[in-house]
C-alpha positions in Angstrom: -17.9 3.5 -0.2 -19.0 6.5 1.8 -15.9 8.3 3.0 -16.1 12.0 2.1 -16.1 14.7 4.8 -14.8 12.4 7.5 -11.7 12.5 9.5 -8.3 11.5 8.0 -5.6 9.9 10.0 -2.7 12.0 11.2 -0.5 8.9 11.2 0.5 9.2 7.6 4.1 9.7 6.4 3.9 11.1 2.9 7.1 10.4 1.0 5.5 10.8 -2.5 7.6 13.8 -3.1 10.9 11.9 -2.5 13.0 10.3 -5.2 12.6 6.6 -6.0 15.6 5.9 -3.8 13.8 7.5 -0.8 16.4 10.2 -0.3 14.4 13.2 -1.4 14.9 15.6 -4.4 14.5 14.7 -8.1 16.2 12.3 -10.4 18.2 13.3 -13.5 16.4 15.0 -16.4 15.6 12.7 -19.4 18.0 12.3 -22.3 15.5 14.0 -24.6 15.4 17.1 -22.3 19.2 17.2 -22.3 19.4 17.0 -26.1 16.8 19.8 -26.4 18.8 22.1 -24.1 22.3 21.1 -25.3 22.7 24.2 -27.6 21.7 26.6 -24.8 24.0 24.8 -22.4 27.0 25.1 -24.8 26.4 28.8 -25.1 26.2 29.3 -21.3 29.4 27.4 -20.8 31.3 30.1 -22.7 31.0 32.7 -20.0 31.3 32.9 -16.2 27.8 34.3 -16.0 26.5 31.3 -17.9 28.3 28.9 -15.5 26.5 30.8 -12.6 23.1 30.3 -14.3 23.8 26.6 -14.7 24.8 26.3 -11.1 21.7 28.1 -9.8 19.5 26.0 -12.0 21.0 22.8 -10.7 20.5 23.8 -7.1 16.9 24.7 -7.8 16.2 21.5 -9.7 17.5 19.2 -7.1 15.8 21.1 -4.4 12.5 19.8 -5.8 11.4 22.4 -8.3 11.8 21.6 -12.0 12.6 24.8 -13.9 12.7 22.9 -17.1 9.0 22.1 -17.0 8.0 25.3 -18.7 10.4 24.6 -21.5 9.8 20.8 -22.0 6.1 20.8 -21.1 6.6 18.6 -18.0 4.1 20.6 -16.0 1.2 20.5 -18.3 -2.5 19.8 -17.7 -2.1 16.0 -17.7 0.5 16.2 -14.9 -1.8 18.4 -12.7 -4.7 16.1 -13.3 -2.7 13.1 -12.2 -1.5 14.9 -9.2 -5.0 15.9 -8.3 -6.2 12.3 -8.6 -3.2 11.0 -6.6 -3.9 13.5 -3.8 -7.6 12.4 -3.8 -6.5 8.8 -3.5 -4.2 9.8 -0.6 -7.1 11.5 1.2 -9.3 8.4 0.7 -6.8 5.9 2.0 -5.9 8.2 4.9 -9.6 8.3 5.8 -9.8 4.5 5.7 -6.7 4.4 8.0 -8.5 6.6 10.5 -11.5 4.3 10.3 -9.3 1.3 11.2 -7.8 3.3 14.1 -11.2 4.0 15.6 -12.6 0.5 15.1 -9.6 -1.4 16.4 -9.2 0.9 19.3 -12.8 0.1 20.4 -12.3 -3.7 19.8 -9.1 -3.7 21.8 -10.7 -1.7 24.6 -13.6 -4.2 24.8 -11.0 -6.9 25.4 -9.2 -4.9 28.1 -6.3 -3.9 25.9 -4.9 -0.7 24.3 -4.5 -0.5 20.5 -1.2 0.9 19.4 -1.7 3.0 16.3 0.4 2.0 13.2 1.7 4.5 10.6 1.1 4.4 6.9 3.9 5.4 4.5 2.9 6.6 1.1 5.7 6.6 -1.5 6.4 6.3 -5.2 8.7 3.8 -6.8 10.9 2.9 -3.9 11.8 3.8 -0.3 13.4 2.4 2.8 11.5 0.6 5.5 12.3 -0.9 8.9 12.3 -4.3 7.1 14.7 -3.2 4.3 14.3 -1.8 0.8 10.7 -1.3 -0.4 9.6 -1.0 -4.0 6.3 -0.7 -5.8 6.9 -4.2 -7.3 6.5 -5.7 -3.8 3.0 -4.4 -3.4 1.6 -3.0 -0.1 3.1 -4.6 3.0 3.3 -4.3 6.7 6.7 -4.1 8.5 6.5 -5.3 12.1 9.9 -3.8 12.9 8.7 -0.2 12.6 4.9 -0.9 12.7 4.3 0.8 9.4 2.2 -0.1 6.3 4.1 0.8 3.1 1.9 1.7 0.1 2.6 3.0 -3.4 -0.7 4.3 -4.5 0.1 3.1 -8.0 -0.7 -0.4 -6.8 -4.4 0.4 -6.9 -4.1 1.2 -10.6 -2.5 -2.1 -11.2 -5.1 -3.9 -9.1 -7.8 -2.5 -11.4 -6.0 -2.7 -14.7 -4.3 -6.1 -14.4 -6.7 -7.9 -12.1 -10.1 -6.2 -12.7 -10.5 -5.4 -9.1 -12.0 -1.9 -9.3 -13.7 0.2 -6.7 -12.8 2.2 -3.6 -13.8 -0.6 -1.2 -11.4 -3.0 -3.0 -8.7 -0.5 -2.0 -10.0 -0.2 1.5 -9.9 -4.0 1.8 -6.2 -4.0 0.8 -5.3 -1.5 3.6 -7.5 -3.3 6.1 -5.7 -6.6 5.3 -2.3 -4.9 6.0 -3.7 -3.5 9.3 -4.7 -7.1 10.0 -1.0 -7.9 10.1 -0.5 -5.1 12.6 -3.1 -6.7 14.8 -1.2 -10.0 14.5 1.9 -8.2 15.5 0.3 -6.7 18.6 -1.1 -10.1 19.5 2.3 -11.7 19.2 1.3 -13.9 16.3 3.9 -12.7 13.9 6.8 -13.3 16.3 5.4 -16.7 17.1 5.2 -17.6 13.5 8.8 -16.4 12.9 10.1 -18.6 15.7 8.2 -21.6 14.2 9.8 -21.0 10.9 13.2 -21.0 12.4 12.7 -24.6 13.8 14.0 -26.4 10.8 10.6 -26.3 9.1 10.4 -27.6 5.5 9.4 -25.1 2.7 6.0 -26.7 2.2 5.1 -26.4 5.9 6.5 -22.9 6.1 4.3 -21.9 3.1 1.2 -23.4 4.7 1.9 -21.5 8.0 2.3 -18.3 6.0 -1.1 -19.0 4.3 -2.7 -19.2 7.7 -1.2 -15.8 8.6 -2.6 -14.2 5.4 -6.0 -15.7 5.8 -6.3 -14.5 9.3 -5.4 -11.0 8.1 -8.2 -11.3 5.6 -10.6 -12.3 8.4 -9.5 -9.3 10.4 -10.1 -7.1 7.4 -13.7 -8.4 7.4 -14.1 -7.8 11.1 -13.0 -4.1 10.5 -15.5 -3.7 7.7 -18.3 -5.1 9.9 -17.7 -2.6 12.7 -16.9 0.3 10.4 -20.2 -0.1 8.6 -22.1 -0.2 12.0 -20.3 2.9 13.2 -20.0 5.0 10.0 -22.5 3.4 7.5 -19.7 3.1 5.0 -21.0 0.4 2.7 -22.8 1.1 -0.5 -24.4 -1.4 -2.9 -21.6 -3.4 -4.5 -18.9 -2.6 -2.0 -18.7 -6.1 -0.5 -18.5 -7.5 -4.0 -15.6 -5.2 -4.8 -13.7 -6.5 -1.8 -14.4 -10.1 -2.7 -13.3 -9.5 -6.3 -10.0 -8.1 -4.9 -9.6 -11.1 -2.6 -10.2 -13.4 -5.5 -7.9 -11.5 -7.9 -4.9 -11.8 -5.6 -5.4 -15.4 -4.6 -2.3 -17.6 -5.2 -4.1 -19.9 -7.6 -5.4 -17.0 -9.7 -2.0 -15.3 -9.9 -0.2 -18.5 -10.7 -2.6 -19.3 -13.5 -2.1 -15.8 -15.0 1.7 -16.0 -14.7 2.5 -19.6 -15.7 -0.7 -21.2 -16.8 -0.8 -23.8 -14.0 -1.1 -24.0 -10.2 1.3 -25.3 -7.6 -0.6 -25.5 -4.3 2.5 -26.4 -2.2 4.0 -23.0 -3.1 1.0 -20.9 -2.0 1.9 -18.2 0.6 -1.4 -16.2 0.7 -4.1 -18.8 0.1 -6.3 -19.6 -2.9 -9.0 -17.2 -4.1 -11.7 -19.3 -2.5 -9.9 -19.3 0.8 -9.4 -15.6 0.8 -13.0 -14.9 0.0 -14.1 -17.4 2.7 -12.1 -15.8 5.5 -13.0 -12.2 4.6 -16.7 -13.3 4.6 -16.3 -14.9 7.9 -15.0 -11.7 9.4 -17.5 -9.3 7.9 -20.4 -11.5 8.7 -19.6 -12.1 12.4 -17.5 -9.0 13.4 -15.9 -11.3 15.9 -12.1 -11.6 16.1 -12.6 -15.0 17.8 -14.0 -16.4 14.6 -10.6 -15.5 13.0 -8.8 -18.2 15.0 -7.1 -20.2 12.3 -4.9 -22.4 14.5 -1.6 -20.5 14.5 
């Protein structure tokens, strides 16, 4: 995907430097680090000056700087390489977010409406969202309560390693899908679905309704890709296939087969691999949001 040297979104809330609880600062040092430093700590505890050194070190550590890294090797070359790659990934996904802002603003304008820009929260491990606690195990998600997409960049590593969905456009598809839920929120679809679920709906029917929500978001992701390519010439050879592999990899049937060896269609909440591919293709081929009408 062509994305270098283009504008990044300013609607990014970067919490990657916060602790896993979302409250900022650093966690406790590891047990191996404590054992390594224990003889030095015992010596320092024998004098008032030593106590002062420990106090200053604790304040500095929990302010975000790790003074132990030079002793334990925590700030070595591998750490800086990972940070560089992580920041590159953040730049990429922020550029994709900007593409969605420009494309959907134009589409809404053509329909006589104004597109309200969502925010994207980048975090590591866990954080708090307007919809409650967020963790990396949940995967990327959109919260309609605060109109933010929550994303732990480590998800893309899992997508490639566990599901074989590699490539930058596979990652772009994931974000475009979550932005699709933002479109549904602006359209009133999500609130409509929530009301329908509250009307004594059985679990099977509720699941089928949620599948339609997810497939429409896939279609909206395709619509975005259609217009983004027309405007920015973003697609390179193999990009569409990357997105289709990602859509297939996170289909309910594929995930259930991997996890338990068999499929339970009535429990689907996102759609089968074939369905997800079908609706993404429908959007990217037509570029027409009307083609994404799935009867919600």
